[in-house]
N, C-alpha and C positions, 0 to 999 in steps of 0.2 A: 464598554462602549468604545468604538473606534475613535482615534484621536487625530486632530488637525492642528498643525502649527501654521499660523498666519504671520507673514513678514512683510511689512510695508512701513515707510516713514510718514505716511499720511494718516493722521489720527481718525479722520472721518471714514476713510476706507476700511481701517481696521475695525471700527465700531460696527458698520453695517454688515461687513463680512462675518464678524463674530456672531451677530444675531442670526444671520441667515444660516450659517453652518450649524449652530446649536439647534435651530429649529429642524434641521435635517437629521438630528439624532447623534451628533458628535460632541465630544468634549473639545475644548479649544484652549490653545495657548497663543499668545501674541508676542511679537518682537518688532522693534522699529529700526534695527540695525543688524549688521552681520554679527557683531559681538554679542548682542542680546540673543540672537537666534542660536548661536553656538552654545550658549549657556542652557537654553531650553532643550537643545538636542542631547545634552548630557543628562538631563533629568528624565526624559521620556522620549522614546523613538516614536515619531508620529506615523500614522498610516498614510496621511496626506500632508505634504509640505507645499504650501501655496505662498510663493514669494514674488515680490516685485523684482524686476531685472536691475533697476538702478537704485542703489541704497547709499546713504551718506558715506559709508566707509568701504564701499566696493560694489561688486555685482552679485546679485542673488544667486547666480549659477555657481558661485564659489562654494555654496553650502553642500554641493554634491560631494566634495572632498571630505566632509565631516559626517557623512552617513556611513556607518560601519557596514551595513548590508543594504546596498542600493535597491535590490529587488524587494526589500521589505517595506519600502516607502514609495508612494506615488508622488513624484516631484512635478509640480505644475508651475510654470513660469508665467508671470504677468508683465506686460509692458504697454506703455502708451505710445511707443515709437516702433511700431511693427514694420518688418520688412521680410521678404522671402528669405534673405540670407540669414537674418537673426533667428528666424524660426527653424531653419535647417540646422544651423549651428547648435541651437539649444537642444534639438532632438538628438543630434549625433553625440552631443556631450553626455547624454544620459537622462534628460528630462523625459517624462512620459506624456506631457501635453503642454500646450502653449495657448495662453489666453490674451486677447487684445483688450485693453481698457478703452472705454468702460466695459467691465466684464459682463458678458452675456449670461443672464441668470440660468437659462435653460441648459447651456453648455456646462456651467459650473455644477448644476444639479446632476447632470448626467455623469460627470466625473465622480462626484461623491457617491452616487449609487453604484458605481462600478467597484467600489472598495469591498473586498470580501470580508465576511463576518463569521467567525473570527479566524483569520489566517487560512480559510478553507482552500483558497486557490493556491497560495504558496505551498501549502502542504501537499496538495494534489500534484503540482508540478515537480516538487522534490521527489515524490514517490514515483512519478512517471519517469523522471530522468534516471532513477536508480533501476527501475524495472527494465527500461529499454536497453540498458547495458547487458542485462541477463537474457532478455528475450529477443533483442534485435528488432524492435518495432516501436513506433510512436504513433498513436492513433491508427489511421489506415495505412501509414507508411510501413513498409517491411524491408528489412535488410540489416545485417550486422557488419558490413564492410567498413573500413576506415572512412571512406567518403560519406557514408550514411551516418556514421557516428558524429562526424563534424556537422552534418546537416541538422541532426537532432539537437545538438548543442546550440546552434544558431536559432532554431525555432523556439527552443525553450527560453532563450534569453530575450528574444524580441516579443514573444507572445504576450507577456503581462503588460507591456507598454502600449501606448497609442501611436507609436511611430509608424509611418507609412512604409510598406515593404515592397520591393521590386524583385520578383522572381524571374531569373534568367535561365533559359535552358532550351534544348531541342524539344521538338514535339514528342510527346509520349513519355516524358521524364517524370510526370506526376505533379505538375505545378498547381493544378486545382486541388489535389489532395493535400499538398503542402499548405495552401491557403486555408483549407478547411481545418487543418490541424492547428494553425495559428489561432483561428477563431475559437476552436474548442478549448484551447489552453488559456484563453484570455478572459478578462473580466466581462466580456460581452457575450459569453457563450450561451446565455439564456435568451439572447436577442437573435434576430434572423441573420443567417448567412446567405447572401444572394450572389450567384455568379452570373456574369454577362460576358459573352464572347463578342468583342467589338468587330472581329473580322467576319462573323456570321450574321451580323445585323445590317440591314439596308441603311445607307447614309441618311436617307430621308426619315427613317424611323428611330434612329438611335437617340436623338435628342429627346423625343417624346418618351422613349423607354427609360432614359436616365432621369429626366426631370419631371415627367408627367405633362399632361395638357388639360386645358379647360374645355368644356363642352362648346362646340362651335368654333374652336380656334383655327381649324382647317377643315377641308372637305373630308367628310367621313368621321369627324370627331363628334359623335352623337351623344357622348357622355363624358363626364370628368374621369380622368385616368391618373392614378398615382404612380409615379415613376420609382425607379430603384432606390434613389436617394431617400425618398419619403418612406418607402416600405421597409428599408433596411435601418431605419432610425434606431440608434442604440446598439446596432450590430456591426457587421462587416460586409463590405461590398468588394467583390473580386472582379476586376476588369481584366479579362484575358485578351491577349493580342492587342495591347494598348497602342502599338504603333500603327494599327489599321484604323484608328479613330480619325475622322476628318479633322484637319488642322483647325478649322473654325470652331469645332466643338471642344478641342483641346484647350482653347482659351477659356471657355466657360467652365470646364472642369477645374482649371487652375484657380479660377475665381472662387469656386466652391471650397476648394482646399484651403484657400487663404482666409475666407470670410466665414465659413461654416454655414452659409446660406445659399439657396438656389431659388430660381423663379420658374414656375411652370410655363409651358408654351401657352401664349394667349393670356398671360397674367402679369401684373406689374408689381405685386406685393411679394417681397422676399419671404421665404420660409426657412426657418432654422432647422438644421439637421446635425445630428451627432453620429457620424459614420466613420468607421475605421476603414481605410482604403488599402487593399492589397492589389497590386498590378502585376502583370506578367507579360513576357514577350519571348518569342523564339528567335529573335534577331539580336545582333550585338547592338546594345542601346546607343553607344557612341557613334556607330556607323549609321544607325537610323537617324540620328540627329544631323549628321553630315549630309545625308541624302534628303533631308527635309521631311521625313516621315514622322518625326517626333520633335516637338518644340523643345528648344534647349532649356527654357525656364521651367517647363513642365517636367522635363527629365530630372533636373536638379531637385525639384520638389518631391518627385517619386523616389529618387535614389537615396533616401535617408538611410535605409538599411537594405542594401542589395544582397541577394542570396543566389549563388550559382547552383543550379540543380545538377546532381551527378549523372553522367551518362551510364547506361546499363553496362556497356562494354568495359567501363572502368571499375565496376563493382565486384569483380572476382566471383566468388562462390555465391553471391546473392542471386546469380542467374539460376542456379539449381534450386535455391531456396524458394524463389518466386515461382518457378515452374511447378514445383511440387505443391505450393500453396494454391495455385490456380487449379491444378488437377484435383487436389483434395476437395476444393469447393464444388467442382463438377461432380465428383463421386458422391459427395454428401447430398447434393441436390437431386441426383438421379438414382440414388441407391445402388451404385455400382462400386467396383473395386479395381478399376483399371490402373496400370502402373507403367512407368517408363522402363524401357530396356536400357541396360548400361550403355549400349552404343548410341542411343538417342540422347542420353545425358551428356555423353562425350561430345556429340555433335552440337549441342547447345553452346558449349564453350568455344567451338570452332567458328561460330557465326558472329558477325560484328554488330548485329541488331541496330541498324540505322533508325528503326522506328521505336527503339528503346522498350520500356516496359509494356506499352500498348501493343507493340508488335509481338512480344513474347506471349502476352495474354491471348491474342488472336490465334497465334500458332497452336498453343495448348488446346484451345477450344476446337479448332479444326481437326487437330490430331486425335482428340478425344472422340469426336464424331466418327472418324474413319476407322478407329481401332476397335478390335473385338475385345481383347483383354489386355494386350501389351502394346504400348506405343513405341514403335521403332522408327528410325530415321527415314526409312523408305517411304513412310506415309507422306512426307512432304519434302522430297529431295531438292526441289527447286529453291526452297527457302534457304538452303545452306550452300548454294553455289557462290563461291568467292573467287572469281577469276583474277589472276595476277596478284594474288595475296597469299602470304604464308599463314597457315593456321597457327594459332597460339593456344597453349594449354596453360590455364591459370590454376595454381594450387595455393592453399592457405599455408602461411608460415607456421611451422610447428607440426605439419602433417607427418605421419610416420612414413618411412621409406616404402613400406608395403603398400600404403594407400597411394603414394605417388606413382609407384610401379603399376598399380592397377589402373589408375586414371590414364597413364601414358599409353598402356597397351590398348585399352578400350578406345581411346581417342584416335590412335593410329589405325586401329581396325576400322573405325568409322570412316576415316579419311581415305582408306584403301577400298571403300565400297564393300566392306565385310569379306573381302577375299583374303583368306588367312595366309596363303603363301606369300602374297605381296606384302602383307603386314609384317610377317616374320623377317623378310628380306630387309624391309625398311628399318626394323628394330635391331637387325644384326644378330638374330637368334634363330635356332632351328625351328622348323614347323612343329616338331615334337614338343619342344620346350613351350611354344606358344599354346599348344593344346593342353599341356599340363597346367599352365598358369590359368587358362580359362576354366579348366575343370575345378580348380580351387576356388575361383571367384564365383562359380555357379553352384558351389556346394556339392559337387559330384566327385566320385573317386576317380583318380587318374586312370585314363583308359576307358572309362565308362562311356557308352555311346549316348547320343542325344544332346550333344553340346554344339549344335549347328556345325557339324563336321563338313570338311571340304568335299565336293564331288570327287569321284574316283580319278578324274583327269587331273586334279590338283593334289593328288596324294603325295606325301613326302617321298622324295627320291631315296631317302635313307630309311624306308620302311623296313620292318623286321623281315628277315628271310623266311622262306617257306618252312613249315614245320617238318620235322623228321618223319620218316616212314611215308613220305609222299603226301601227307595231309596238307591241305591248303591253309595258308595263314588267314586268320580272321581279319578282314579289311573293315575300315570304319563304315558305318551304315549312313547313307545319305538321307537327310530329312528335308 
């Protein structure tokens, strides 16, 4: 059976908490001071540590230092002197939840029900963190670049807790997928995950969508409606573009985060909710606060665990990995076997992708539709126009010199519009050398025709002389 350690200097509180926790299927140990709690921790590591903040010999949060493996125990802090600052400090210090006295029974029950039995979630996360190092993915997130590895570590650390998460990043970086991953790796994964885009919702309707409304509460309300906080009970609510939420509604959202209750429109009775909040914005949060788009007190409540989403242009070879992933999915769905030409792959690295992963996915889908069997850069040349910018080639550390040479030649060829004479001049090699290298890359013998040769007007000035006995020299065939 899972085990709970209760720490409080009030005997009555310990008694009723013990009875309640036992009725929920846990074994229980109690302590009335930090010293007694430390002794209990040496005997058995609890699945849940529920401690009062103020104890006779110190603060309950000090017990965090005595947990050998913090991710093995859900640490819940209780206090009768609640404030936004103390809640944020507790969550940042490593607690997984925060309860205000008198303790809400429904919230405590929800916390206990999130405890995996036995160790199923911790084992799953450990396996996932090991696998992602090998496969370069976590959930629906794909990539093995250093920025993505750092992101995976952050998600794996915060997912088992109840801390509020703020995802920050440009449009198209995958904020909703990251939020879904947090949910899937959390104790709430069997409960609903509901996303709501605050910028896409009418200001007149967003309050009703969040908190619900009673029948007849306003014109058109012909029936009772349950909002997102009610439907996501026990699960995760993802609020995208949080800075687009009206300021008057931000006040009500803050109240829900502090009290764990909300009120439907047209109703006066508070309703308890147990929802983990993940918010996201494509703005700089501090700037949004300065501009009045985001309340400062709400920002501090949301910013318990901020995560910066990596930009696609900073992810190196993930660009090629993602493009191939999207193409494989299209091929599988349509029963085809289309492929990227080397020049197209090189062009992907030359683009800055201001729309990030979403833009890349849209490009692959468009190019797939236009291509017969091979996707070449000419299918969407306007996508790669970068005026007044120098192209950059990204290579993985540890790549062989042969691979670096290949990538450099193909990228230069794409940059020169596939005109080989211009590419050879840019690279500082002869046209014949360029042809020979391309022949090797395409698996053909040197001098073998059919490798996208130059038209005759671009033939190498150093072409072989005419054959003896007046026979004409064989010139490259144009395709």
